[in-house]
Gaussian input, Z-matrix of N, CA and C with variables (Angstrom, degrees):
# hf/3-21g

backbone

0 1
 N
 C     1     B1
 C     2     B2     1     A1
 N     3     B3     2     A2     1     D1
 C     4     B4     3     A3     2     D2
 C     5     B5     4     A4     3     D3
 N     6     B6     5     A5     4     D4
 C     7     B7     6     A6     5     D5
 C     8     B8     7     A7     6     D6
 N     9     B9     8     A8     7     D7
 C    10    B10     9     A9     8     D8
 C    11    B11    10    A10     9     D9
 N    12    B12    11    A11    10    D10
 C    13    B13    12    A12    11    D11
 C    14    B14    13    A13    12    D12
 N    15    B15    14    A14    13    D13
 C    16    B16    15    A15    14    D14
 C    17    B17    16    A16    15    D15
 N    18    B18    17    A17    16    D16
 C    19    B19    18    A18    17    D17
 C    20    B20    19    A19    18    D18
 N    21    B21    20    A20    19    D19
 C    22    B22    21    A21    20    D20
 C    23    B23    22    A22    21    D21
 N    24    B24    23    A23    22    D22
 C    25    B25    24    A24    23    D23
 C    26    B26    25    A25    24    D24
 N    27    B27    26    A26    25    D25
 C    28    B28    27    A27    26    D26
 C    29    B29    28    A28    27    D27
 N    30    B30    29    A29    28    D28
 C    31    B31    30    A30    29    D29
 C    32    B32    31    A31    30    D30
 N    33    B33    32    A32    31    D31
 C    34    B34    33    A33    32    D32
 C    35    B35    34    A34    33    D33
 N    36    B36    35    A35    34    D34
 C    37    B37    36    A36    35    D35
 C    38    B38    37    A37    36    D36
 N    39    B39    38    A38    37    D37
 C    40    B40    39    A39    38    D38
 C    41    B41    40    A40    39    D39
 N    42    B42    41    A41    40    D40
 C    43    B43    42    A42    41    D41
 C    44    B44    43    A43    42    D42
 N    45    B45    44    A44    43    D43
 C    46    B46    45    A45    44    D44
 C    47    B47    46    A46    45    D45
 N    48    B48    47    A47    46    D46
 C    49    B49    48    A48    47    D47
 C    50    B50    49    A49    48    D48
 N    51    B51    50    A50    49    D49
 C    52    B52    51    A51    50    D50
 C    53    B53    52    A52    51    D51
 N    54    B54    53    A53    52    D52
 C    55    B55    54    A54    53    D53
 C    56    B56    55    A55    54    D54
 N    57    B57    56    A56    55    D55
 C    58    B58    57    A57    56    D56
 C    59    B59    58    A58    57    D57
 N    60    B60    59    A59    58    D58
 C    61    B61    60    A60    59    D59
 C    62    B62    61    A61    60    D60
 N    63    B63    62    A62    61    D61
 C    64    B64    63    A63    62    D62
 C    65    B65    64    A64    63    D63
 N    66    B66    65    A65    64    D64
 C    67    B67    66    A66    65    D65
 C    68    B68    67    A67    66    D66
 N    69    B69    68    A68    67    D67
 C    70    B70    69    A69    68    D68
 C    71    B71    70    A70    69    D69
 N    72    B72    71    A71    70    D70
 C    73    B73    72    A72    71    D71
 C    74    B74    73    A73    72    D72
 N    75    B75    74    A74    73    D73
 C    76    B76    75    A75    74    D74
 C    77    B77    76    A76    75    D75
 N    78    B78    77    A77    76    D76
 C    79    B79    78    A78    77    D77
 C    80    B80    79    A79    78    D78
 N    81    B81    80    A80    79    D79
 C    82    B82    81    A81    80    D80
 C    83    B83    82    A82    81    D81
 N    84    B84    83    A83    82    D82
 C    85    B85    84    A84    83    D83
 C    86    B86    85    A85    84    D84
 N    87    B87    86    A86    85    D85
 C    88    B88    87    A87    86    D86
 C    89    B89    88    A88    87    D87
 N    90    B90    89    A89    88    D88
 C    91    B91    90    A90    89    D89
 C    92    B92    91    A91    90    D90
 N    93    B93    92    A92    91    D91
 C    94    B94    93    A93    92    D92
 C    95    B95    94    A94    93    D93
 N    96    B96    95    A95    94    D94
 C    97    B97    96    A96    95    D95
 C    98    B98    97    A97    96    D96
 N    99    B99    98    A98    97    D97
 C   100   B100    99    A99    98    D98
 C   101   B101   100   A100    99    D99
 N   102   B102   101   A101   100   D100
 C   103   B103   102   A102   101   D101
 C   104   B104   103   A103   102   D102
 N   105   B105   104   A104   103   D103
 C   106   B106   105   A105   104   D104
 C   107   B107   106   A106   105   D105
 N   108   B108   107   A107   106   D106
 C   109   B109   108   A108   107   D107
 C   110   B110   109   A109   108   D108
 N   111   B111   110   A110   109   D109
 C   112   B112   111   A111   110   D110
 C   113   B113   112   A112   111   D111
 N   114   B114   113   A113   112   D112
 C   115   B115   114   A114   113   D113
 C   116   B116   115   A115   114   D114
 N   117   B117   116   A116   115   D115
 C   118   B118   117   A117   116   D116
 C   119   B119   118   A118   117   D117
 N   120   B120   119   A119   118   D118
 C   121   B121   120   A120   119   D119
 C   122   B122   121   A121   120   D120
 N   123   B123   122   A122   121   D121
 C   124   B124   123   A123   122   D122
 C   125   B125   124   A124   123   D123
 N   126   B126   125   A125   124   D124
 C   127   B127   126   A126   125   D125
 C   128   B128   127   A127   126   D126
 N   129   B129   128   A128   127   D127
 C   130   B130   129   A129   128   D128
 C   131   B131   130   A130   129   D129
 N   132   B132   131   A131   130   D130
 C   133   B133   132   A132   131   D131
 C   134   B134   133   A133   132   D132
 N   135   B135   134   A134   133   D133
 C   136   B136   135   A135   134   D134
 C   137   B137   136   A136   135   D135
 N   138   B138   137   A137   136   D136
 C   139   B139   138   A138   137   D137
 C   140   B140   139   A139   138   D138
 N   141   B141   140   A140   139   D139
 C   142   B142   141   A141   140   D140
 C   143   B143   142   A142   141   D141
 N   144   B144   143   A143   142   D142
 C   145   B145   144   A144   143   D143
 C   146   B146   145   A145   144   D144
 N   147   B147   146   A146   145   D145
 C   148   B148   147   A147   146   D146
 C   149   B149   148   A148   147   D147
 N   150   B150   149   A149   148   D148
 C   151   B151   150   A150   149   D149
 C   152   B152   151   A151   150   D150
 N   153   B153   152   A152   151   D151
 C   154   B154   153   A153   152   D152
 C   155   B155   154   A154   153   D153
 N   156   B156   155   A155   154   D154
 C   157   B157   156   A156   155   D155
 C   158   B158   157   A157   156   D156
 N   159   B159   158   A158   157   D157
 C   160   B160   159   A159   158   D158
 C   161   B161   160   A160   159   D159
 N   162   B162   161   A161   160   D160
 C   163   B163   162   A162   161   D161
 C   164   B164   163   A163   162   D162
 N   165   B165   164   A164   163   D163
 C   166   B166   165   A165   164   D164
 C   167   B167   166   A166   165   D165
 N   168   B168   167   A167   166   D166
 C   169   B169   168   A168   167   D167
 C   170   B170   169   A169   168   D168
 N   171   B171   170   A170   169   D169
 C   172   B172   171   A171   170   D170
 C   173   B173   172   A172   171   D171
 N   174   B174   173   A173   172   D172
 C   175   B175   174   A174   173   D173
 C   176   B176   175   A175   174   D174
 N   177   B177   176   A176   175   D175
 C   178   B178   177   A177   176   D176
 C   179   B179   178   A178   177   D177
 N   180   B180   179   A179   178   D178
 C   181   B181   180   A180   179   D179
 C   182   B182   181   A181   180   D180
 N   183   B183   182   A182   181   D181
 C   184   B184   183   A183   182   D182
 C   185   B185   184   A184   183   D183
 N   186   B186   185   A185   184   D184
 C   187   B187   186   A186   185   D185
 C   188   B188   187   A187   186   D186
 N   189   B189   188   A188   187   D187
 C   190   B190   189   A189   188   D188
 C   191   B191   190   A190   189   D189

   B1=1.4255
   B2=1.4471
   B3=1.2848
   B4=1.4166
   B5=1.5203
   B6=1.3464
   B7=1.4409
   B8=1.5835
   B9=1.3624
   B10=1.4994
   B11=1.4302
   B12=1.1501
   B13=1.5956
   B14=1.4052
   B15=1.1750
   B16=1.5090
   B17=1.5094
   B18=1.2718
   B19=1.4886
   B20=1.5107
   B21=1.3291
   B22=1.4157
   B23=1.5529
   B24=1.2298
   B25=1.4478
   B26=1.5366
   B27=1.3254
   B28=1.4398
   B29=1.5278
   B30=1.3215
   B31=1.4510
   B32=1.6026
   B33=1.2779
   B34=1.5122
   B35=1.4564
   B36=1.3215
   B37=1.4774
   B38=1.5695
   B39=1.3730
   B40=1.5413
   B41=1.5764
   B42=1.2580
   B43=1.4841
   B44=1.4781
   B45=1.2412
   B46=1.4482
   B47=1.5777
   B48=1.3080
   B49=1.5148
   B50=1.5716
   B51=1.3099
   B52=1.2830
   B53=1.5467
   B54=1.3302
   B55=1.3989
   B56=1.5415
   B57=1.3064
   B58=1.4712
   B59=1.5648
   B60=1.3958
   B61=1.4581
   B62=1.5343
   B63=1.2172
   B64=1.5997
   B65=1.4422
   B66=1.3295
   B67=1.4188
   B68=1.5829
   B69=1.3504
   B70=1.4849
   B71=1.6996
   B72=1.2642
   B73=1.4271
   B74=1.5437
   B75=1.2697
   B76=1.4981
   B77=1.5252
   B78=1.4211
   B79=1.5334
   B80=1.5206
   B81=1.2228
   B82=1.4735
   B83=1.6572
   B84=1.2165
   B85=1.5131
   B86=1.4553
   B87=1.3554
   B88=1.4587
   B89=1.5088
   B90=1.4090
   B91=1.4361
   B92=1.5237
   B93=1.3837
   B94=1.4437
   B95=1.5249
   B96=1.3073
   B97=1.4072
   B98=1.5813
   B99=1.2653
   B100=1.5163
   B101=1.4849
   B102=1.4123
   B103=1.4243
   B104=1.5933
   B105=1.2695
   B106=1.4461
   B107=1.5897
   B108=1.3345
   B109=1.4911
   B110=1.5435
   B111=1.3133
   B112=1.4191
   B113=1.4887
   B114=1.2949
   B115=1.4966
   B116=1.3829
   B117=1.3654
   B118=1.3569
   B119=1.5423
   B120=1.3261
   B121=1.5076
   B122=1.5387
   B123=1.2783
   B124=1.4723
   B125=1.4496
   B126=1.3231
   B127=1.5390
   B128=1.5373
   B129=1.3862
   B130=1.4671
   B131=1.4940
   B132=1.3766
   B133=1.5165
   B134=1.4194
   B135=1.3942
   B136=1.4448
   B137=1.5178
   B138=1.3604
   B139=1.4817
   B140=1.5304
   B141=1.2675
   B142=1.4137
   B143=1.5636
   B144=1.3818
   B145=1.5210
   B146=1.5004
   B147=1.2634
   B148=1.3973
   B149=1.5593
   B150=1.2485
   B151=1.5853
   B152=1.5223
   B153=1.2987
   B154=1.4967
   B155=1.4807
   B156=1.3306
   B157=1.5681
   B158=1.4530
   B159=1.3273
   B160=1.5089
   B161=1.4779
   B162=1.3614
   B163=1.4420
   B164=1.4577
   B165=1.3517
   B166=1.4421
   B167=1.6369
   B168=1.2994
   B169=1.5125
   B170=1.4836
   B171=1.2705
   B172=1.5435
   B173=1.6140
   B174=1.3438
   B175=1.4050
   B176=1.4542
   B177=1.2405
   B178=1.5144
   B179=1.5517
   B180=1.2513
   B181=1.4747
   B182=1.4629
   B183=1.3946
   B184=1.4704
   B185=1.6373
   B186=1.2766
   B187=1.3191
   B188=1.6144
   B189=1.3507
   B190=1.4571
   B191=1.4718
   A1=104.22
   A2=116.95
   A3=129.29
   A4=110.72
   A5=118.96
   A6=122.06
   A7=101.59
   A8=111.08
   A9=122.97
   A10=109.48
   A11=121.91
   A12=123.56
   A13=111.20
   A14=115.66
   A15=121.59
   A16=108.30
   A17=121.53
   A18=127.13
   A19=106.93
   A20=111.44
   A21=118.56
   A22=111.53
   A23=119.33
   A24=123.25
   A25=112.35
   A26=118.09
   A27=120.34
   A28=116.04
   A29=121.62
   A30=123.56
   A31=108.97
   A32=116.98
   A33=117.04
   A34=116.11
   A35=116.46
   A36=117.98
   A37=107.48
   A38=115.47
   A39=118.06
   A40=107.16
   A41=124.90
   A42=119.34
   A43=110.88
   A44=117.26
   A45=123.20
   A46=112.24
   A47=117.61
   A48=116.97
   A49=107.02
   A50=123.89
   A51=122.14
   A52=110.77
   A53=116.45
   A54=118.97
   A55=111.49
   A56=122.85
   A57=123.82
   A58=106.22
   A59=116.49
   A60=117.98
   A61=103.08
   A62=119.19
   A63=122.79
   A64=109.27
   A65=111.43
   A66=116.00
   A67=106.50
   A68=116.62
   A69=115.41
   A70=106.49
   A71=110.08
   A72=113.03
   A73=107.82
   A74=117.76
   A75=119.18
   A76=109.96
   A77=116.50
   A78=114.72
   A79=111.38
   A80=117.62
   A81=118.51
   A82=112.84
   A83=116.28
   A84=118.35
   A85=106.99
   A86=109.03
   A87=123.03
   A88=115.11
   A89=121.06
   A90=119.55
   A91=109.79
   A92=107.81
   A93=118.48
   A94=110.31
   A95=119.52
   A96=125.28
   A97=111.91
   A98=119.31
   A99=112.81
   A100=109.35
   A101=112.06
   A102=117.78
   A103=115.03
   A104=113.50
   A105=123.28
   A106=114.33
   A107=115.08
   A108=116.91
   A109=109.49
   A110=120.58
   A111=121.84
   A112=109.26
   A113=121.89
   A114=120.74
   A115=111.71
   A116=116.71
   A117=119.39
   A118=116.55
   A119=115.11
   A120=121.93
   A121=113.29
   A122=113.80
   A123=111.76
   A124=124.08
   A125=112.26
   A126=120.34
   A127=110.81
   A128=115.88
   A129=118.46
   A130=110.39
   A131=118.85
   A132=118.46
   A133=114.76
   A134=120.87
   A135=128.94
   A136=108.34
   A137=122.79
   A138=124.59
   A139=111.09
   A140=122.53
   A141=121.87
   A142=103.34
   A143=111.93
   A144=118.08
   A145=113.06
   A146=121.58
   A147=125.97
   A148=114.55
   A149=113.52
   A150=115.01
   A151=109.14
   A152=115.53
   A153=121.60
   A154=111.92
   A155=120.15
   A156=125.23
   A157=105.21
   A158=116.72
   A159=114.94
   A160=108.20
   A161=120.51
   A162=120.52
   A163=111.80
   A164=119.73
   A165=126.48
   A166=113.08
   A167=106.87
   A168=116.25
   A169=113.37
   A170=111.62
   A171=121.31
   A172=100.51
   A173=124.21
   A174=120.16
   A175=114.97
   A176=114.01
   A177=122.41
   A178=107.54
   A179=120.74
   A180=125.57
   A181=115.89
   A182=114.00
   A183=118.32
   A184=109.59
   A185=123.90
   A186=123.04
   A187=127.75
   A188=104.38
   A189=108.20
   A190=108.61
   D1=149.09
   D2=172.89
   D3=-127.85
   D4=128.94
   D5=179.80
   D6=-122.52
   D7=135.36
   D8=175.20
   D9=-119.33
   D10=109.84
   D11=-177.74
   D12=-64.58
   D13=127.23
   D14=177.14
   D15=-156.18
   D16=168.60
   D17=174.86
   D18=-105.19
   D19=118.45
   D20=176.29
   D21=-104.58
   D22=130.15
   D23=-177.48
   D24=-54.14
   D25=128.45
   D26=179.25
   D27=-45.96
   D28=-37.45
   D29=-176.97
   D30=-64.89
   D31=-31.43
   D32=169.43
   D33=-72.83
   D34=-34.04
   D35=-177.93
   D36=-71.75
   D37=-27.24
   D38=-177.61
   D39=-78.35
   D40=-11.52
   D41=176.01
   D42=-76.46
   D43=143.81
   D44=173.00
   D45=-51.56
   D46=137.15
   D47=-176.70
   D48=-75.29
   D49=-15.51
   D50=-179.80
   D51=-81.34
   D52=-8.39
   D53=174.99
   D54=-99.83
   D55=8.55
   D56=-171.13
   D57=-120.19
   D58=138.76
   D59=169.34
   D60=-113.80
   D61=145.01
   D62=178.65
   D63=-123.86
   D64=132.50
   D65=174.42
   D66=-124.72
   D67=153.76
   D68=178.39
   D69=-143.75
   D70=142.94
   D71=165.53
   D72=-121.05
   D73=-163.80
   D74=-175.06
   D75=-68.20
   D76=-21.47
   D77=-176.80
   D78=-134.29
   D79=10.92
   D80=-177.78
   D81=-142.93
   D82=138.03
   D83=161.96
   D84=-119.49
   D85=132.32
   D86=177.35
   D87=-112.47
   D88=127.94
   D89=175.43
   D90=-124.35
   D91=111.57
   D92=177.55
   D93=-86.49
   D94=140.05
   D95=-176.43
   D96=-114.17
   D97=133.27
   D98=-178.14
   D99=-129.62
   D100=163.37
   D101=-176.71
   D102=-72.06
   D103=-27.93
   D104=-177.66
   D105=-133.48
   D106=153.77
   D107=172.10
   D108=-65.55
   D109=-35.79
   D110=179.47
   D111=-63.92
   D112=-30.09
   D113=-179.79
   D114=-78.57
   D115=-35.94
   D116=175.32
   D117=-66.59
   D118=-37.12
   D119=170.36
   D120=-66.03
   D121=-43.18
   D122=170.76
   D123=-64.99
   D124=-34.21
   D125=170.28
   D126=-58.05
   D127=-52.96
   D128=-178.95
   D129=-61.48
   D130=-42.44
   D131=175.26
   D132=-58.51
   D133=-42.87
   D134=-173.54
   D135=-73.13
   D136=-27.92
   D137=-171.92
   D138=-104.14
   D139=10.47
   D140=-174.88
   D141=-60.06
   D142=128.62
   D143=173.50
   D144=86.63
   D145=-9.24
   D146=175.65
   D147=-70.95
   D148=143.26
   D149=172.17
   D150=-80.05
   D151=176.12
   D152=-173.22
   D153=-60.97
   D154=-48.28
   D155=-178.23
   D156=-54.23
   D157=-56.53
   D158=-167.86
   D159=-71.39
   D160=-30.92
   D161=174.13
   D162=-61.44
   D163=-46.72
   D164=176.88
   D165=-49.37
   D166=-45.71
   D167=-178.97
   D168=-66.80
   D169=-39.99
   D170=-178.44
   D171=-66.27
   D172=-48.88
   D173=-178.90
   D174=-59.41
   D175=-40.64
   D176=-177.05
   D177=-69.71
   D178=-34.69
   D179=-178.50
   D180=-72.71
   D181=-30.22
   D182=-168.56
   D183=-125.97
   D184=-18.37
   D185=-177.69
   D186=-119.84
   D187=1.30
   D188=177.42
   D189=-104.13

């Protein structure tokens, strides 16, 4: 396990973990928030292997 100390805004902490997908690269951590657990699971299945930019575009196209 790796822990990186940072300050996460309280409003993100209050969201159910099952509605969040987390992606990281060497210099970025992204947290996507979904309306349902099924949406979150579908997003993670659909974006396996995608880099951040493509994943962001996929989210914007199908989940906003």
